[in-house]
MIGU-654075 format. One record per residue (C-alpha): residue in one letter; x, y, z. Coordinates in steps of 0.05 Angstrom, whole numbers, plus 32768, in hexadecimal, padded with zeros to 4 digits. Each point is the difference from the previous one (the first is absolute). Last residue first. Layout:
BEGIN
AXYZ ...
! end
This chain:
BEGIN
S80A17E7280FF A7FBE7FF27FDE D7FF77FBE8026 S7FEA8027803E S7FC080187FDE I7FDF803D7FE2 V803780338002 T800680418028 I803F802B7FFF A802F80218031 T803980227FDB F804980038012 P8026803F7FF0 E803A800E7FD1 V8025803E8018 K80107FE38046 N7FF080318038 D800D7FCB8036 I7FC67FD67FE6 H7FCC80227FD4 I7FBB7FE07FFA Q7FD080167FC8 D7FB97FEA800F G7FDA7FE47FC3 G7FD87FCB8026 K7FF780128049 L80308003803A N7FF68008804B C803980268023 N802F7FF28039 D802E80208035 V7FFF80477FE1 V7FFF7FFB7FB5 T8018803F7FDB M7FD080197FCB G801880017FB8 N7FCE7FCD7FE6 V80167FD18038 S804180108024 I80377FD68020 K803B8016802B V802C7FC88019 K80097FE18046 N7FC87FCC7FFC S7FC4801B7FDA Y7FBD7FDD7FFD I7FD07FF97FC4 T7FB97FE78007 A7FD67FDB7FCC Y7FB87FFB8015 G7FD27FC5800E N80088001804B E804C80017FF9 L80257FEF7FC0 R804C800B8003 V8038802E7FEA D803F8008802A V803880317FF2 N804A80018013 P80007FB48007 V80317FD8802B Q80187FC37FD9 N7FF37FB88017 P7FC07FFA7FD7 R802280157FBF L7FF180477FEA V7FD580177FC7 F802580347FD6 G7FEB80497FFB N804380218007 T7FF180198046 D7FF47FB98018 L7FBC7FDE8001 G7FE37FCE8032 I7FBD7FDE7FF2 P7FD87FF68040 T7FD67FC08005 Q7FB780167FFC S80087FFF7FB5 L8016802C7FC6 A800D7FE47FBB I8040801A7FDE A7FFA80227FBC Q803980047FCF K801C80367FD3 G7FE480428019 D801B7FF98046 T7FC17FDC8016 I7FD67FF4803D H7FC37FD47FFF T7FBA7FFA801F A7FF0804A8009 S7FBA80118019 E7FD480397FE7 P7FE27FD77FC7 D7FE07FD08032 I7FF57FC17FD8 E7FC07FE47FE2 F801B7FF97FBA A8045801A7FEB V801B80047FB9 P804580208005 N802A7FC17FF9 I804280248010 T8007804B7FFD L804380258002 Q8000804A800D M802080397FD9 S801E8037802B P804880097FE9 K802B80318027 S8040800D7FD9 S7FD680167FC4 S80137FF27FB8 K801A80347FCE L7FD580037FC1 E7FFF7FDE7FBC S7FC87FFE7FCC I7FF9804B7FF4 F7FDE80157FBF E801B80447FEC A7FDF80447FFE N804280237FF1 E802580348028 G801C7FD18035 E80038013804A I7FB67FEF8009 I80077FB68011 S804180068027 D7FE08033802F I7FBF7FD98006 N80207FBF8016 D7FE17FF78046 C7FC080237FE8 V7FFA7FCF7FC5 G80097FC4802E D7FCF801B8033 L7FCB80087FCA V80097FBA7FE7 A80067FE18046 N7FC08020801B V7FD67FC08004 P80397FD38016 I80167FC97FCF N7FED7FBB801B Q80327FC87FF3 H7FEC7FBA7FEB E7FF97FB88018 A7FBC7FE07FF1 F800280187FB7 L7FB87FE67FF8 G7FD67FF5803E S7FC780267FDE S7FE28035802D N804080228017 I801B7FFD7FB8 F7FC280237FE5 I800580388034 K804A80057FF1 S7FF9801E7FBB D7FE580428019 R80308000803C M803F7FF97FD7 F801E7FBB7FF9 A80457FDF8003 V801A7FBD7FE8 T80477FEF8015 R802B7FE87FC6 G80277FBF8001 V7FDA7FDC7FC9 K7FE0802D7FCC L7FB5800A7FFE R7FD77FF37FC2 S7FE47FBD8018 E7FE08022803C L7FD980317FD5 P7FD27FC97FE5 S7FE37FF88047 L7FE080457FFE N7FBA7FF67FE3 Q7FF07FBA801A V801E80118043 I7FD4803E8007 I7FC07FDA7FF0 K80127FC88031 K800E80328038 I7FBC80217FF6 H7FDF7FBB8006 S80287FF1803F S7FE58041801E A7FBB7FE28003 V7FCB80357FF0 V7FC88016802E A7FCB80307FE4 R7FDF803F801A I7FCD80327FE7 V7FFA80448022 E7FC080257FEB D7FFB80497FEF N7FEF7FEF7FB7 Y803F7FD47FFB E803980008032 L80347FC87FFB S801C7FD08033 C80357FC97FFC Y80127FD4803B L803D7FDB7FE8 D800E7FBB801E K803F7FDF801C N801E80438010 F804880197FFD A80127FFF7FB6 S7FB7800C7FEB E80058045801F D802D80197FC8 I7FD07FE57FCC W7FC580228023 R802680428004 P80147FFE7FB6 L7FB87FEC7FED A7FDC80398023 D800580317FC6 M7FEA7FC97FD0 M7FC37FF4802B H7FEE80498002 Q800780027FB4 E7FD17FC57FF9 C7FCE8024802D L8002803C7FD3 S7FF97FD77FC0 D7FC77FD5801A H7FFA7FBA7FE3 L80457FEC8019 P7FE880038049 D7FD27FC47FF4 F7FD07FF8803B R7FE07FBC800B T801B80038048 Q802D7FC28009 R80077FE57FBA V7FFF80447FDE F803180208032 S802F7FC47FF8 N7FFC80097FB4 A801580498009 I803B7FE9802A H80177FD17FC9 R7FF680337FC9 A802580358028 C80397FD0800E A80087FF37FB5 H7FFC804A7FF0 Y803380128036 I80317FCA7FEB N7FFC80127FB6 N8007804A8011 S803D7FF3802D G802C7FE87FC8 I801A7FC67FD6 N7FEC80107FB8 P8045801A7FEC V80427FF08022 L802F803C7FFB E80497FF1800E S8034802C8021 H804A7FF28005 R803D80148027 R7FEB803C802A T80398017802C V7FFD80138049 Q8042801C8018 D80327FEC8036 A7FE47FBA7FF4 V7FB97FF27FE9 D7FF07FDB7FC0 L7FBE80087FDC D7FD47FD27FD6 T7FBC801C7FEB I7FC27FD77FEF V7FC5802B7FE9 T7FBA7FE28002 Q7FC880127FD0 N7FB9801A7FFB P7FF480238042 Q80487FFE801A I80227FCA8029 D80478019800C L802E7FC68011 V804480188019 T803A7FCF7FF7 Y803B800A802E S804A7FF18005 G802480128041 P80178039802D A7FC88017802F A7FC480227FE1 A7FD6803B8018 N801680447FE7 S80247FEE7FC0 L7FCE7FC87FF8 A7FC680307FF9 A802480307FD1 V80167FC87FD2 N7FBA7FE48000 A7FE380447FEE D802F80087FC4 I8011804A8004 F7FF180337FCA G802780418007 R8000804C8007 V7FC2800C7FD6 S7FF3804A7FF8 L7FB5800A7FF8 N7FE880327FCD L7FC07FD97FF1 A80187FEE7FBA N80427FEC8020 S7FDC7FCF802D I7FDB7FE07FC6 G80417FFA7FD9 L80227FDF803C L7FC67FD08008 L80047FEE7FB6 S804C7FF68006 L7FF57FD4803C Q7FD07FD67FD7 D80317FFA7FC6 S80397FEE8031 T7FD57FC8801A L7FD97FFD8042 H80077FBB801F S802280148041 P7FC6802B8018 V800E804A8006 T801880318035 Y7FFE80457FE0 V8029803C8017 V7FE280457FF6 D801480497FFC V7FC4802D7FF2 L7FBF7FF08026 D7FEC80428021 G7FB480007FFA I7FF17FBE8021 R7FBA7FFA7FE2 E8016801B7FBC S803B7FD07FFC I7FD47FC48012 N7FCC80147FCB K803880077FCC L801B7FBB8015 H7FBB7FE17FF4 I7FF680247FBE Y80457FEB7FE6 V7FF97FB9801B M7FBD7FFA7FDC D801E801B7FBF A80387FCC8005 K7FCB7FCB800A H7FE2800D7FBB R7FD2802F7FD8 I7FE5802E8036 G7FF480467FE2 S7FB67FF37FF3 V7FEE7FB98010 V801B7FBF7FE5 Y7FE77FBB8017 S802B7FC97FE2 L803D80298012 T8035800D7FCC D80457FE78014 E802C8039801A N801D7FDB803C L80057FFF804C C7FF37FBD8022 T801180158047 W7FE280457FF7 Y7FC27FE97FD9 D7FF07FC4802B Q7FBA800C801C Y7FD580157FC6 I7FB480068006 K7FCE800C7FC7 Q7FB9801B7FFB S7FF880128049 G7FC47FF7802D A801D7FCB802F M804480238001 T7FE080438013 K7FDA7FDE8039 A803B7FD88019 S8028803F8004 V803380277FD7 E80138043801D H80497FFF7FE9 S7FF17FDB7FBF I7FC7801C7FD5 F800580117FB6 G7FC6801E7FDB G7FF27FF77FB6 D7FB480048005 V7FFA7FB48001 T802C7FFB803E L80467FE58005 V80127FE88046 A804B7FFB8009 V801A7FD9803C Q80478001801A P7FE4801A8041 S80158044801B T803080198034 D801C80448013 I802D80208034 L801E7FC38022 R803A8019802B G80497FE77FFD N801980447FEC R7FCF7FFF7FC5 W7FD67FC57FEA V7FD07FF77FC6 S7FD67FC17FF8 I7FE47FDB7FC4 T7FD77FC48015 D7FED7FB97FEC T803D7FE07FDF D802F80328020 I8020803E7FE1 K8022802B8035 I800A80497FED I8037801C802C S8000804C8004 I804280258005 E7FFC8046801E S800B80387FCE M804480117FE2 
! end
């Protein structure tokens, strides 16, 4: 048997991994040209600006519905996936045995289509794994979770339970609530700001519009930690700048995503992947939630690869063994204006956050806050604007590095006390009333 390749299907990219190493990546973008051409791997702003038709969701919304713009040999999204996967296989050269990680919402009919496409390309599919199951199997502590996956034209809500195994309970697709609506609304608002401040309209030039759309994810991410956005675009060798209030971006995101809150079940912890989290950071919605680490999906598959490939059938896997070392991090009130993002204001065990102050907070080896008359094993306090952790008798480490005497903390740091399996986390929140 050849080496197993993991094909990871995300909302924006298709990536291939082998032995934990990224060997190929391409955008989930199909540019169909008037002469019947298909461009994906080498797609650029220039090719997109001059294209006849652009598709960006053909893997995650796989079907055989006839396209409105049909070119030779490309009749539907399944044909686009076939050509795209064929190009990937030709670039890699030795793609044979594959495991797919797929979004939770894919139906049995869509998985059957993907299996048929793979078979037509002589690929041996060893399994389809729900990406959320894989991620939580590597990252989540025991509990009940809801993962919100904000895709281009829809949002997928998936309920999962974590115990000795991660089990997917339910997945719901919510149409018409997605990233495209947010990006387009933000683009219109930012373009209007350019017009008012510079008399330049970036939407009237296709290449400049594409550059603006490419910059939008970064601008939206930055809006979480800046009162104003300083947006710049190049046009005819000139840099044009506009200032946009972050509060206006926040309002757009809230208007688009607030209907999701009513669909959540009480008692479940909400969790987000990175692509979805940029909107949550900038909105103030879902103020308390868990952050799924960037590589959790891939790590979850690698942790369970033997059990995944031991079967003979290309089955859909919605249950995996859970990790004994969860790494998901709690965030509380993530929208922060005019605050040092490197500082840590709170410490958490993943369930509750405790505000730090100049008065030392004592912790025991089990992670509980001590009464004033008890002798602490660990002190955490704010000094000169930074959170600092001190050890008294027990071994502590930050991000795997042993602390000698003391150590400054920043948001996101993992703190282990006396080699405990479940670590503390230092986090940053916007105000003391968020604890």
